[in-house]
C-alpha positions as CSV (number, residue, x, y, z in Angstrom):
1,M,-5.3,2.2,36.6
2,E,-7.8,0.8,39.2
3,S,-10.7,0.5,36.4
4,L,-8.5,-1.2,33.8
5,P,-8.5,-4.9,33.8
6,L,-5.0,-5.1,34.9
7,R,-3.6,-8.3,36.2
8,A,-3.9,-8.5,39.9
9,E,0.0,-8.9,40.5
10,L,0.2,-5.4,38.9
11,L,-1.9,-3.7,40.8
12,G,-0.3,-1.2,42.9
13,E,2.8,-1.9,41.6
14,E,5.4,1.3,40.7
15,P,7.5,1.3,37.3
16,Y,11.3,0.4,38.1
17,G,13.3,3.8,38.3
18,A,16.3,5.3,40.1
19,P,16.2,8.9,41.3
20,T,17.3,11.2,38.6
21,D,18.1,14.4,40.5
22,R,20.0,16.6,38.1
23,V,22.7,17.4,40.8
24,P,26.3,17.8,40.0
25,V,27.4,14.6,41.4
26,R,25.6,11.8,40.2
27,L,26.8,8.3,41.8
28,N,23.7,6.2,42.2
29,V,23.4,4.1,39.1
30,N,26.5,2.3,38.4
31,E,27.4,4.0,35.2
32,N,30.9,4.0,33.7
33,P,32.0,7.9,34.5
34,Y,33.9,8.3,31.4
35,P,32.2,8.7,28.1
36,P,33.6,6.9,24.7
37,P,36.9,8.3,23.3
38,E,36.5,10.5,20.5
39,A,37.6,7.6,17.8
40,V,35.1,5.5,19.0
41,V,32.1,8.0,18.6
42,Q,33.4,8.7,15.1
43,A,33.4,5.2,14.2
44,I,30.1,4.7,15.3
45,G,28.9,7.7,13.7
46,E,30.3,6.8,10.3
47,R,28.8,3.3,10.6
48,L,25.3,4.7,11.3
49,A,25.5,7.1,8.4
50,E,26.5,4.1,6.6
51,V,23.5,2.1,7.2
52,A,20.7,4.8,7.5
53,I,19.9,4.2,3.8
54,S,19.0,1.0,4.6
55,L,16.7,1.7,7.8
56,N,13.3,1.0,5.5
57,R,14.4,-2.5,6.1
58,Y,14.1,-4.5,8.9
59,P,17.1,-5.5,10.9
60,D,18.6,-9.1,10.9
61,R,16.6,-11.2,13.1
62,E,19.5,-13.4,13.6
63,V,21.9,-11.0,14.6
64,K,24.7,-12.6,12.9
65,R,27.3,-10.1,12.5
66,L,27.1,-8.8,16.1
67,R,27.2,-12.6,17.6
68,S,30.1,-13.4,15.9
69,A,31.6,-10.0,16.7
70,L,30.9,-10.7,20.4
71,A,32.3,-14.3,20.2
72,N,35.5,-12.3,19.2
73,Y,35.5,-10.5,22.1
74,V,34.4,-13.1,24.3
75,G,37.5,-15.3,23.3
76,R,37.6,-19.1,25.2
77,G,36.5,-21.0,21.6
78,I,33.1,-19.7,22.3
79,T,31.6,-19.3,19.0
80,A,28.6,-17.0,17.5
81,S,25.9,-19.8,18.2
82,Q,26.7,-19.7,21.7
83,I,26.1,-15.7,21.8
84,W,22.4,-14.2,22.1
85,P,22.6,-10.2,22.4
86,A,19.4,-8.2,23.5
87,N,18.4,-5.2,24.6
88,G,20.4,-4.8,27.6
89,S,21.1,-7.7,30.0
90,N,17.6,-6.8,31.5
91,E,15.8,-8.2,28.2
92,V,18.3,-11.2,28.3
93,M,17.2,-12.2,31.7
94,H,13.6,-11.5,30.5
95,Q,13.8,-14.2,27.5
96,L,15.5,-16.5,29.9
97,L,12.6,-16.6,31.9
98,G,10.4,-16.6,29.3
99,A,12.1,-19.7,27.9
100,F,12.5,-21.9,31.0
101,A,10.4,-20.5,33.8
102,G,7.0,-18.8,33.3
103,P,3.7,-20.1,35.0
104,G,4.0,-23.2,37.4
105,R,7.6,-22.7,37.4
106,S,10.1,-21.0,39.9
107,M,13.0,-19.1,40.2
108,L,15.5,-18.9,43.1
109,T,18.2,-16.1,43.7
110,F,20.1,-15.2,46.9
111,S,19.5,-11.6,48.8
112,P,20.1,-8.9,48.8
113,S,20.8,-8.7,45.3
114,Y,19.7,-7.1,42.1
115,S,16.0,-5.6,42.6
116,M,14.6,-6.4,39.1
117,Y,15.4,-10.4,39.9
118,P,11.5,-10.2,41.3
119,V,10.3,-8.2,38.6
120,Y,11.6,-10.3,36.0
121,A,9.9,-13.2,37.8
122,R,6.4,-11.2,38.2
123,D,6.4,-10.1,34.6
124,T,7.0,-13.8,32.9
125,M,4.3,-15.3,35.6
126,T,7.3,-16.9,37.5
127,V,7.3,-17.8,41.2
128,F,10.0,-15.6,42.8
129,R,11.8,-17.7,45.5
130,S,14.8,-16.1,47.3
131,E,17.4,-17.2,49.9
132,E,19.2,-15.1,52.5
133,R,23.0,-14.6,51.9
134,G,25.3,-14.9,55.2
135,S,26.4,-11.7,57.3
136,D,29.4,-11.6,54.9
137,F,27.1,-11.7,51.6
138,S,28.3,-15.0,50.8
139,I,26.0,-18.0,49.8
140,N,25.4,-20.7,52.3
141,L,25.7,-23.5,49.7
142,D,23.9,-26.0,52.3
143,A,21.2,-23.7,52.8
144,A,21.1,-23.5,48.8
145,A,21.3,-27.3,48.4
146,A,18.2,-27.6,50.8
147,A,16.1,-25.2,48.9
148,I,16.7,-26.7,45.7
149,A,16.4,-30.0,46.9
150,A,13.1,-29.3,48.6
151,D,11.4,-27.6,45.6
152,P,13.6,-27.5,42.1
153,P,13.7,-24.2,40.7
154,A,13.6,-23.9,36.5
155,V,16.0,-21.1,36.7
156,V,18.6,-19.8,39.5
157,I,20.2,-16.2,39.0
158,V,23.1,-15.2,41.2
159,A,24.8,-12.1,40.2
160,S,28.8,-12.2,40.3
161,P,29.9,-9.4,41.6
162,N,26.7,-8.8,43.4
163,N,24.6,-5.8,43.2
164,P,24.6,-4.1,45.6
165,T,27.4,-5.6,48.0
166,G,29.8,-6.1,45.2
167,T,30.7,-9.9,46.3
168,P,32.1,-12.2,43.8
169,L,31.5,-15.9,43.3
170,S,34.4,-18.3,42.9
171,R,35.0,-20.8,40.7
172,S,34.0,-23.7,42.9
173,E,31.1,-22.0,43.9
174,V,29.5,-21.9,40.6
175,L,30.3,-25.2,40.0
176,S,28.8,-26.4,43.1
177,L,25.9,-24.1,42.3
178,H,25.7,-26.2,38.9
179,D,25.6,-29.4,40.4
180,L,22.9,-28.5,42.4
181,V,20.8,-26.8,39.5
182,A,21.3,-29.3,36.8
183,P,19.5,-31.3,35.6
184,A,16.3,-29.9,36.5
185,G,16.9,-26.7,36.0
186,V,19.4,-23.8,34.5
187,L,22.1,-21.7,36.4
188,V,22.5,-18.1,35.0
189,I,25.4,-16.2,36.2
190,D,24.8,-12.1,35.9
191,E,28.0,-10.9,35.2
192,A,27.5,-7.4,34.5
193,Y,30.5,-6.0,36.6
194,A,32.7,-8.7,36.0
195,E,35.1,-6.4,34.0
196,F,35.8,-4.3,37.3
197,G,36.6,-7.7,39.2
198,D,39.8,-10.0,39.8
199,G,39.5,-11.8,36.3
200,T,37.4,-14.8,37.8
201,S,34.6,-15.7,35.3
202,A,32.1,-18.4,34.8
203,L,32.9,-18.0,31.3
204,D,35.7,-20.3,31.3
205,L,33.3,-22.8,32.5
206,I,30.6,-22.4,29.4
207,E,32.2,-25.3,27.6
208,D,32.2,-27.7,30.5
209,L,28.6,-26.8,32.1
210,D,25.6,-27.6,29.7
211,R,23.0,-25.7,32.0
212,L,25.2,-22.4,32.8
213,V,24.3,-19.2,31.4
214,V,26.7,-16.0,31.7
215,V,24.9,-12.9,31.2
216,R,27.2,-9.7,30.5
217,T,26.5,-6.2,29.2
218,L,28.3,-3.3,27.4
219,S,26.5,-0.7,29.9
220,K,29.1,-0.8,32.6
221,A,32.9,-1.2,31.9
222,F,32.5,-0.5,28.2
223,G,30.8,3.0,29.0
224,L,28.0,2.5,26.7
225,A,24.7,2.3,28.7
226,G,22.7,4.4,26.6
227,L,23.5,1.7,23.7
228,R,21.4,-0.6,25.7
229,L,23.3,-3.8,24.7
230,G,23.5,-6.7,26.6
231,Y,24.3,-10.9,25.9
232,A,24.0,-14.2,27.1
233,V,27.0,-16.7,26.9
234,A,25.7,-20.4,27.0
235,S,25.3,-24.1,24.8
236,A,23.9,-23.3,21.2
237,D,20.8,-25.2,22.8
238,V,19.9,-22.3,25.0
239,V,20.7,-19.7,22.5
240,D,18.1,-21.8,20.2
241,A,15.3,-21.5,23.0
242,L,16.3,-17.8,23.6
243,R,15.6,-17.1,19.6
244,I,12.1,-18.8,20.1
245,V,10.4,-16.4,22.6
246,R,12.9,-13.1,21.7
247,L,10.2,-10.9,19.7
248,P,10.5,-10.4,16.0
249,Y,13.4,-8.0,15.0
250,H,14.0,-7.2,18.9
251,L,17.3,-5.7,18.3
252,S,17.3,-2.4,15.6
253,T,20.0,-2.0,13.0
254,T,21.1,0.9,14.5
255,T,22.1,-0.7,17.7
256,Q,23.7,-4.0,16.4
257,E,26.0,-1.6,13.6
258,A,26.6,0.8,16.6
259,A,27.9,-2.3,18.9
260,I,29.7,-3.9,16.4
261,A,31.7,-0.3,15.7
262,A,32.3,-0.1,19.3
263,L,33.9,-3.5,19.6
264,E,36.7,-2.7,17.2
265,F,37.6,-0.7,19.7
266,S,37.1,-2.8,23.5
267,D,40.7,-2.1,24.4
268,D,40.0,1.7,24.2
269,L,36.7,1.5,26.0
270,L,37.9,-0.6,28.6
271,A,41.0,1.4,29.5
272,P,39.2,3.5,31.8
273,V,38.5,0.4,34.0
274,A,41.9,0.5,35.9
275,E,41.1,3.9,37.1
276,V,37.7,3.1,38.2
277,V,39.2,0.0,40.0
278,R,42.0,2.1,41.9
279,E,39.2,4.5,43.0
280,R,37.3,2.1,44.1
281,D,40.0,0.5,46.5
282,Q,41.2,3.8,47.4
283,L,37.5,4.5,49.0
284,M,37.6,1.3,50.7
285,V,40.9,2.4,52.2
286,W,39.5,5.6,53.1
287,L,36.2,4.1,54.6
288,S,38.4,1.9,56.6
289,E,40.9,4.4,58.0
290,Q,37.6,6.6,59.0
291,G,36.1,3.5,60.6
292,I,33.3,3.3,58.4
293,P,31.8,-0.2,57.8
294,F,31.3,-1.1,54.2
295,A,31.4,-4.7,52.0
296,Q,34.6,-5.3,50.1
297,S,33.6,-4.7,46.6
298,Q,34.7,-6.2,43.0
299,A,32.4,-3.8,41.3
300,N,32.6,-0.1,40.3
301,Y,30.6,0.7,43.6
302,V,31.0,0.3,47.1
303,L,28.3,-0.6,49.5
304,I,28.6,1.4,53.0
305,G,27.2,0.7,56.2
306,P,25.2,-0.1,58.5
307,L,25.0,3.1,59.6
308,A,23.1,5.0,62.0
309,N,20.6,7.5,60.0
310,S,21.5,6.3,56.7
311,A,18.1,8.0,55.4
312,E,19.7,11.5,56.9
313,I,22.9,10.7,55.1
314,F,21.3,10.2,51.8
315,T,19.5,13.4,52.3
316,G,22.2,15.4,53.6
317,L,24.2,14.2,50.5
318,R,21.6,15.0,47.7
319,D,20.7,18.4,49.4
320,R,24.6,19.3,48.9
321,G,24.7,18.1,45.4
322,V,25.6,14.4,45.6
323,L,23.2,11.7,44.5
324,I,24.0,8.2,45.8
325,R,21.7,5.0,46.3
326,E,19.8,3.7,49.2
327,T,19.1,0.0,49.4
328,P,16.9,-2.5,51.1
329,I,19.7,-3.4,53.5
330,P,18.6,-1.5,56.6
331,G,21.3,1.3,57.0
332,C,23.0,0.7,54.0
333,L,24.0,3.2,51.1
334,R,25.6,2.3,47.7
335,V,28.0,4.7,45.9
336,S,29.2,4.3,42.4
337,I,32.9,5.0,41.7
338,G,33.1,8.5,39.7
339,T,35.9,10.5,38.3
340,P,38.7,11.2,41.0
341,A,37.3,14.6,41.2
342,E,33.7,13.1,42.0
343,N,34.9,10.8,44.2
344,E,36.9,13.3,46.3
345,I,33.7,15.5,46.6
346,F,31.8,12.7,47.9
347,R,34.4,11.7,50.4
348,K,34.6,15.1,52.0
349,E,30.6,15.8,52.1
350,F,30.1,12.0,53.0
351,G,32.7,12.3,55.8
352,E,31.6,15.6,56.8
353,I,27.6,14.8,57.2
354,V,28.6,11.2,58.9
355,H,31.0,12.4,61.7
356,R,28.6,15.3,62.4
357,T,25.3,13.2,62.6
358,G,27.7,10.3,64.6
359,A,25.9,8.2,62.0
360,D,29.1,5.8,62.1
361,S,29.0,4.9,65.6
């Protein structure tokens, strides 16, 4: 690409991606390990068959029916005018920065966090800024206040639970951050993994905080990663701003109809969440019993470490058919929660490698 007139900030960059090794146990991308129930598969198939005759026509560019279905799922008095869906929460974030950030403006987050945040900033020509989290991965609100006051960002993005640490935000922390961000900017709470938490959600504050945006997805708890459907919940004014920057007909007819059909079975799709949470908690108990350090998680993954020789552990697991995720945090690995059988295999192989290498010392 060196001979192409590429933007300077893209020179030497690589496309985003996680390892895709076809190993027996893949616990590296935080997917729900359970496929949709047969009733959901059938309902989606029937809905797509019904709309296939109209695929010569463009989809509903305002996504009206899906926005109503999502509002019904979210509840809390949220209306369709306060919902904006897109192709995964990734596109929602892109649109948020496209609407509120961009050249001459900055976004702020708190690291370590989701590796795509700086990519969203780069792609929208937004200045990326990050403040370090504490040793327990919490946010120092005094440091946040100082950073925001010194150079007010247009957008602040915070994941709750945080990826890769699983650390949640409390209601009071969201309120404090909103006070710091408004009126100069917009506060975005990324709740991709919220359904695996204790029920605390920034959605409960939407009606009171006009600069708050909550972003969610059907990829994780709903087990519909292949559908690529994320959505923002905010004031109608924020949604209208996102409608300005969205591409024409950004969400296909098939995606809209499949999501509407799936949302009619939300209880069935979310039923496995309880087992994933039980398995996550059992893993943390096991890690504690083994004397292996980890971060308390309210997501469907656990951050393990710091460990000596974490790279050797990662490779050793992959060689044994178990794929997890390396992280930018020195000595730390992240494992997604799989089925009980997959989790048992992980514990066995991980425990053998760690204790053989002395990596937990």
